[in-house]
N, C-alpha and C positions, 0 to 999 in steps of 0.2 A: 777236575771238578768235583765241589763239593758235593753230596745227591742231595742237599736242599736247591742247592743252585741248578744241577742236574734236572731235578724236577719241574723247577720255574721254568727251563729253557724248553723241555718235551712239550708242556702244555699248548703252547702255542703254536709250534711247529705241529703237533698232530691236529689241531684244529684247524691250520691252514691246509695241511694235507687232507683234511676230510672235504673242505669248500672246494681244495680244486679236483677232487674225486667227483664231488658233485657236479661241477663245473664239466669236466670231461664226458657224464654221461649224459648230460645237457648239450651238449655239443653234438655229440654222436648222435643222439635222435634225431637232432636238425639238419645234421647229413645224412643221414637214412631217408628223413621225408625229400629230401632235395633229390637223394638219389631214384626215391620212387619215382618223382615227378619226370626226371629225365630221362628215365627207360622207358617211360609209354612211348608207343610207335608214333603219337603225333605230337610229342612235345614238340619239335621244334617245326613242325609245319605246319598246324592249327594256333600254337602259342609261338611263336616265334621270337618276339621280346621278352616275355614272359621267362620262357625258359633260358636265353641268355642270361635273363639277371638272376635267376637260379644258379646258372652254372658259375657266374661270378660271385655270388654269395656264398657258394657252396666251397670255392678256392680258397675264401678268407676264411671259412669256419674251420677249414681243414687246417689253415694257416694256424689259429687259434687254438685249436685241438693241440696242434704238435708243441704249440710255446707252453700250453696248459700242462701236456705230457711230461716237459720238460721242468719243469717248476716242481709238478709233484715228484718227479724223481729225485729231483734235489733236495726236496723237505722230507722225502723218506731217507734217504742216503743222510742226512744229517741226523734224522731220529736214531738209525742205526748206531751211527757215530758214537751219539749220547747214551744209548743205552745198552752199549756192547753185545749187539744181537747182529 
């Protein structure tokens, strides 16, 4: 691939990788908040419905985080292939 084409292809991939990395940080933060609530001794006794919902939300967040990590790895691998690094 010519150098100019390579640079054009890398720019959007780098932006995508940066967006995915930011999303991973955001999702990780939300998971940490859910974990903190669920770790409270009274989470399921005093706030049973809320705790169950947070547990479900946490599972969904973990799945989204895994998908986002996979997409980030794919973008990073593509950048590496294009840059020869």
